[in-house]
C-alpha positions as CSV (number, residue, x, y, z in Angstrom):
1,M,36.6,21.0,82.7
2,K,34.4,23.4,80.7
3,K,37.5,25.5,80.0
4,K,39.7,22.6,79.3
5,K,37.2,21.3,77.1
6,K,37.0,24.9,74.9
7,F,40.8,24.9,75.1
8,F,41.1,21.4,73.3
9,K,38.4,22.5,70.8
10,A,40.3,25.6,70.1
11,I,43.6,23.5,69.4
12,I,42.0,21.1,67.3
13,F,40.3,23.7,65.2
14,L,43.6,25.1,64.7
15,I,45.6,22.3,63.8
16,V,42.5,21.8,60.9
17,C,43.1,25.1,59.8
18,L,46.9,24.6,59.7
19,C,46.4,21.2,58.0
20,I,44.4,22.9,55.3
21,G,46.8,26.0,54.8
22,F,49.8,23.5,54.4
23,F,48.1,21.2,51.9
24,L,46.5,24.2,49.9
25,G,50.3,25.7,49.8
26,F,51.8,22.6,49.0
27,I,49.3,22.0,46.0
28,S,50.1,25.7,45.2
29,D,53.8,25.3,45.1
30,V,54.4,22.4,43.5
31,Y,52.0,22.4,40.7
32,F,50.8,26.1,40.5
33,D,53.5,28.0,41.3
34,D,54.4,29.3,37.4
35,A,50.6,30.0,37.3
36,I,50.2,32.3,40.2
37,N,53.4,34.1,38.7
38,T,52.2,34.9,35.7
39,Y,48.9,36.1,37.2
40,M,51.2,38.6,39.5
41,E,53.1,39.8,36.4
42,K,50.0,39.7,33.9
43,T,46.5,40.9,35.6
44,N,45.3,42.2,39.1
45,L,43.3,39.0,39.2
46,L,44.9,37.7,42.1
47,T,43.8,40.6,44.2
48,L,42.3,39.8,47.3
49,P,38.8,40.7,46.4
50,S,39.0,38.6,42.9
51,F,40.5,35.5,44.5
52,F,37.6,35.7,47.1
53,L,34.9,35.8,44.5
54,L,36.7,33.2,42.4
55,F,36.9,31.0,45.8
56,V,33.0,31.7,46.8
57,V,31.4,31.1,43.0
58,G,33.7,27.7,43.4
59,Y,32.0,26.9,46.7
60,L,28.9,27.4,45.7
61,I,29.6,25.1,42.8
62,Q,31.3,22.7,45.1
63,I,28.2,22.6,47.5
64,I,25.9,21.6,44.4
65,I,28.4,18.9,43.9
66,H,28.5,18.0,47.4
67,E,24.5,17.6,47.9
68,G,24.9,15.5,44.7
69,G,27.4,13.1,46.1
70,H,25.0,12.4,48.9
71,L,22.3,11.9,45.9
72,I,24.3,9.2,44.2
73,F,25.7,7.3,47.0
74,G,22.3,7.5,48.9
75,L,20.8,5.8,45.8
76,I,23.6,3.1,45.8
77,S,23.0,2.8,49.5
78,G,19.3,1.8,48.7
79,Y,17.8,5.2,49.8
80,S,14.8,7.0,47.8
81,F,15.2,10.5,46.4
82,V,13.2,13.1,49.0
83,S,14.2,16.8,48.2
84,F,17.1,18.4,47.1
85,R,18.0,22.3,48.0
86,V,20.4,24.8,47.1
87,G,20.0,28.2,49.0
88,S,15.9,28.2,48.8
89,F,15.7,26.6,45.7
90,T,14.3,23.1,45.8
91,L,13.6,20.0,44.2
92,I,11.2,17.6,45.3
93,N,10.1,14.2,44.5
94,D,6.2,14.1,43.9
95,N,5.2,10.9,43.1
96,G,7.9,10.2,40.9
97,K,8.1,13.5,39.5
98,L,10.3,16.7,40.1
99,K,8.7,19.5,41.6
100,R,10.0,23.1,42.3
101,K,9.4,24.4,45.7
102,K,11.1,27.0,48.0
103,F,12.6,25.9,51.5
104,N,15.7,27.6,53.5
105,I,17.2,26.5,56.6
106,P,19.5,29.4,58.3
107,G,23.3,28.6,58.5
108,T,22.9,25.7,55.9
109,G,23.8,26.3,52.0
110,G,22.0,23.3,50.7
111,Q,20.7,19.9,51.7
112,C,20.1,16.5,49.7
113,L,17.5,14.6,52.2
114,M,16.8,10.8,51.3
115,M,14.3,8.2,52.8
116,P,16.8,5.5,54.1
117,P,15.7,1.7,53.6
118,E,13.9,-0.2,56.3
119,L,15.5,-1.1,59.1
120,K,17.6,-4.7,58.8
121,D,19.0,-6.2,62.4
122,E,18.3,-2.5,63.9
123,T,20.7,-0.8,61.7
124,F,20.9,0.5,58.2
125,P,23.3,1.8,55.4
126,F,24.8,5.2,56.7
127,I,28.5,5.3,55.8
128,L,28.5,5.6,51.7
129,Y,25.6,8.2,52.2
130,N,27.6,10.6,54.8
131,L,30.2,10.2,52.6
132,G,29.2,10.5,49.5
133,G,29.7,14.7,49.6
134,V,33.1,14.2,50.4
135,I,33.7,11.6,48.0
136,M,32.5,13.8,45.0
137,N,34.2,17.2,45.9
138,L,37.3,15.1,46.4
139,V,36.8,13.5,42.3
140,A,36.0,17.6,41.3
141,S,38.9,18.8,42.7
142,I,41.3,16.0,41.6
143,L,39.4,16.6,38.1
144,G,40.1,20.4,38.5
145,I,43.5,20.0,39.3
146,L,44.4,17.8,35.9
147,V,42.2,20.2,33.8
148,A,44.2,23.3,35.1
149,R,47.6,21.9,34.4
150,N,46.5,21.4,30.9
151,V,44.7,24.9,30.0
152,S,46.6,28.3,29.8
153,F,45.9,31.7,31.3
154,P,43.4,32.5,32.9
155,F,41.5,29.3,32.6
156,N,44.4,27.4,34.7
157,F,44.0,29.5,37.8
158,I,40.2,29.6,37.9
159,W,40.4,25.9,38.1
160,F,42.8,26.0,40.5
161,I,40.8,28.1,42.5
162,F,37.6,25.7,42.3
163,S,40.1,22.9,43.1
164,I,40.8,24.6,46.5
165,S,37.5,25.4,47.1
166,G,36.8,21.6,46.9
167,I,39.5,20.5,49.1
168,F,38.6,23.2,51.5
169,G,34.9,21.1,51.7
170,V,36.5,17.4,51.8
171,L,39.0,18.5,54.8
172,T,35.8,20.5,56.4
173,N,33.4,17.6,55.9
174,G,36.2,14.6,55.9
175,I,37.8,15.7,59.2
176,P,35.4,14.8,62.1
177,M,34.4,17.8,63.8
178,K,31.9,20.2,64.7
179,I,31.0,23.8,62.8
180,G,28.9,25.8,65.1
181,G,28.0,22.9,67.4
182,I,26.7,21.3,64.0
183,A,28.2,17.6,63.4
184,N,29.7,17.3,59.8
185,D,29.7,14.3,57.7
186,A,32.9,12.6,59.2
187,Y,31.7,13.3,63.0
188,N,28.4,11.4,62.2
189,I,29.8,8.6,60.5
190,L,31.8,8.3,63.9
191,S,29.0,8.9,66.3
192,M,26.9,6.3,64.7
193,L,29.8,3.6,64.5
194,K,30.1,4.2,68.3
195,D,26.8,4.5,69.5
196,K,23.4,2.7,68.5
197,D,21.2,5.5,69.9
198,T,22.8,8.2,67.9
199,R,22.7,6.1,64.9
200,Q,18.8,5.6,65.9
201,G,18.3,9.2,66.2
202,F,20.0,10.1,62.8
203,Y,17.5,7.6,61.1
204,V,14.3,8.7,62.9
205,Q,15.3,12.4,61.8
206,L,15.4,11.1,57.6
207,R,12.7,8.9,58.0
208,V,10.3,11.4,59.6
209,N,11.1,13.6,57.3
210,G,10.6,11.7,54.5
211,L,7.6,10.7,55.5
212,Q,6.3,13.9,56.1
213,S,7.3,15.0,52.7
214,Q,4.8,12.3,51.2
215,G,2.4,14.2,52.9
216,I,2.1,12.1,56.2
217,R,1.1,14.1,59.1
218,I,3.3,13.7,62.6
219,K,0.1,13.3,64.7
220,D,-0.5,10.2,62.6
221,M,2.9,8.4,63.7
222,P,3.4,6.9,67.1
223,L,4.4,8.9,69.5
224,D,7.5,6.9,71.0
225,T,9.2,7.3,67.8
226,F,10.3,10.4,69.2
227,E,11.5,8.8,72.2
228,V,14.5,10.0,73.9
229,K,16.0,7.7,76.8
230,D,15.8,9.1,80.8
231,G,19.1,11.0,81.3
232,S,20.2,11.6,77.7
233,D,21.9,14.9,76.8
234,L,19.2,17.1,75.3
235,S,21.7,19.1,74.2
236,N,23.1,16.9,71.3
237,P,21.9,17.9,68.4
238,L,19.8,14.6,67.4
239,N,18.2,14.5,70.5
240,T,17.2,18.2,70.1
241,A,15.8,17.2,67.1
242,L,13.8,14.5,68.4
243,R,12.4,16.5,71.3
244,L,11.3,18.8,68.8
245,M,9.7,16.3,66.5
246,E,7.6,15.2,70.1
247,F,6.3,18.9,70.2
248,N,5.6,18.8,67.1
249,W,3.5,15.9,67.4
250,Y,1.7,17.3,70.2
251,L,1.1,20.4,68.4
252,D,-0.4,18.7,65.5
253,N,-2.7,17.1,68.1
254,M,-3.7,20.7,69.1
255,D,-2.8,19.7,72.7
256,F,-0.7,22.5,73.8
257,E,-0.4,21.7,77.3
258,N,1.8,18.9,76.7
259,G,3.6,20.6,73.8
260,K,4.5,23.1,76.7
261,K,5.8,20.4,78.9
262,S,7.7,18.8,76.1
263,L,10.0,22.1,75.3
264,D,10.3,22.9,78.8
265,T,12.6,19.9,78.8
266,L,15.2,21.5,76.7
267,L,15.1,24.9,78.8
268,P,17.8,23.9,81.3
269,Y,20.3,22.8,78.1
270,L,19.6,26.0,76.3
271,D,22.5,27.7,76.4
272,K,24.3,24.4,75.2
273,I,21.6,23.8,72.3
274,I,23.1,25.1,68.7
275,P,21.5,28.1,67.7
276,V,19.5,26.9,65.0
277,Y,17.5,24.7,67.2
278,R,17.5,27.1,70.3
279,N,15.5,29.9,68.0
280,E,12.9,27.2,66.9
281,I,12.5,26.7,70.6
282,N,12.2,30.2,71.5
283,C,10.0,30.9,68.3
284,E,7.6,28.0,69.8
285,R,7.7,29.2,73.3
286,I,6.5,32.7,72.2
287,F,3.5,31.0,70.2
288,L,2.5,28.6,73.0
289,E,2.7,32.3,75.5
290,L,0.4,33.9,72.6
291,V,-2.0,31.4,72.4
292,G,-2.1,31.1,75.8
293,D,-1.9,33.9,78.8
294,C,-0.3,36.3,76.4
295,D,2.3,37.6,78.9
296,K,3.7,40.6,77.2
297,D,6.7,41.0,79.2
298,F,7.4,37.0,78.9
299,I,6.8,37.4,74.9
300,D,9.0,40.6,74.8
301,N,11.5,39.2,76.6
302,L,12.2,36.1,74.1
303,Y,11.2,38.0,71.1
304,N,14.4,40.3,70.9
305,K,16.7,41.6,68.0
306,N,18.4,38.1,67.0
307,L,15.1,36.3,66.8
308,R,13.6,38.7,64.9
309,K,16.8,38.7,62.6
310,Y,16.3,34.9,62.7
311,I,12.6,35.2,61.7
312,K,13.6,37.7,59.1
313,I,16.2,35.0,57.4
314,A,13.9,32.2,57.8
315,K,11.2,33.5,55.8
316,F,10.4,30.2,53.9
317,M,10.1,28.3,57.0
318,I,6.4,28.4,57.2
319,N,6.2,28.4,61.2
320,K,7.5,31.3,61.3
321,T,4.7,32.9,59.5
322,R,2.5,31.0,61.7
323,I,4.2,32.7,64.7
324,L,4.0,36.4,62.8
325,M,0.4,35.8,62.4
326,A,-0.2,34.8,66.1
327,Y,1.7,37.7,67.2
328,E,-0.4,40.3,65.1
329,A,-3.6,38.5,66.5
330,F,-2.8,38.2,70.1
331,Y,-0.3,40.5,71.1
332,N,-1.1,43.5,68.5
333,E,-4.6,42.4,68.4
334,D,-4.4,43.6,64.6
335,K,-6.9,41.4,63.0
336,H,-6.0,42.5,59.3
337,K,-2.4,42.3,60.0
338,A,-2.9,38.6,61.0
339,M,-5.3,38.0,58.0
340,E,-2.3,39.1,55.8
341,Y,0.0,36.5,57.1
342,Y,-2.6,34.2,56.8
343,K,-3.0,34.6,53.0
344,K,1.0,34.2,52.8
345,I,0.7,30.9,55.4
346,Y,-1.5,29.3,52.5
347,K,0.9,30.8,49.6
348,L,3.6,29.3,51.7
349,A,2.0,26.4,52.0
350,D,1.7,25.9,47.8
351,K,5.3,25.6,47.6
352,Y,6.2,24.1,50.7
353,P,8.4,20.9,50.1
354,I,7.0,19.2,53.5
355,K,3.6,18.4,52.9
356,G,2.6,16.7,55.9
357,E,4.2,19.7,57.7
358,A,2.5,22.5,55.6
359,D,-1.0,20.7,56.4
360,M,-0.2,21.0,60.1
361,E,0.7,24.8,59.5
362,L,-2.8,25.4,57.7
363,M,-4.9,23.7,60.4
364,L,-2.9,26.2,63.1
365,A,-3.6,29.0,60.8
366,D,-7.1,28.1,60.4
367,W,-7.7,27.6,64.2
368,I,-5.9,31.5,64.8
369,K,-8.2,32.9,62.2
370,E,-11.4,31.1,63.9
371,K,-10.1,32.7,67.3
372,I,-10.2,35.9,66.0
373,N,-13.5,36.1,64.6
374,C,-15.2,34.6,67.8
């Protein structure tokens, strides 16, 4: 059964790639045949490195446009602005004022987070919010094609590549699919239209992030906010996220025992959980072991090359520095190094976009400091 599922996923991915290739080839042949021929005759800009560079730059711009689309259509749908991120550069809404912060999630180029309106008849507007990025990429690509057809060499080709990168974004976000296990915008819409629990899980994620960004601690929210129905597939990213929120609730209440029980419910699904969540789970398993029995064999088994790389990449996620502080404090028993990470946590907290989470991490850092000073 699993082999059949993987086979069908591979076929769907191949069909999507063929559709993208056919569409881009059609656009190139119909509208830009002369421009491409001109480039081949007059310049070496069409060499693969140059083409790739132009595409990457165009795609980065399209990411900003995509996230801007979520912002615009979110506001139209009654959402309120929380944060806008490109790379690690983050703008947040701090009591009506824009402030610059730093944050990153490995594997994501950008993100626009918004606070959804209150539930009405157990639902909320989610279609336009999710489609906003695709709509804006499509508009930008059409405008790019129109501009390209009315300017001369070399600008027509540059605009053409910009449009191609946008169309790529439209297809990869507008055709329902999972990329690296993560559902795209169209897949989210279909899932929420079909399933009330999926819709509720998506809403809770947005709501909790919005509240934490306003400075509300997760421990001050009702625990049943993060409830996942018995028998639910915890490898589903929405359910995994809810269970990790439940774990953070226990962590914020310094209840490590129940926090471990919460994390342990994810272990049977670990191989099927998407990489970013799997890494988060293993990071917190290491932390709980460090502040508990500190079994070095257990820690060494989890703290492998891949996890070290993930922690290094996720340097602006404040919980990673807390884990490194605990590692130096309890595994290496290096008080000096632990205090260096302690100071770093306070610096990160000042630039962290999610104030409620930052306050929790400062509390945990202070607790570790007290433990090593006993």
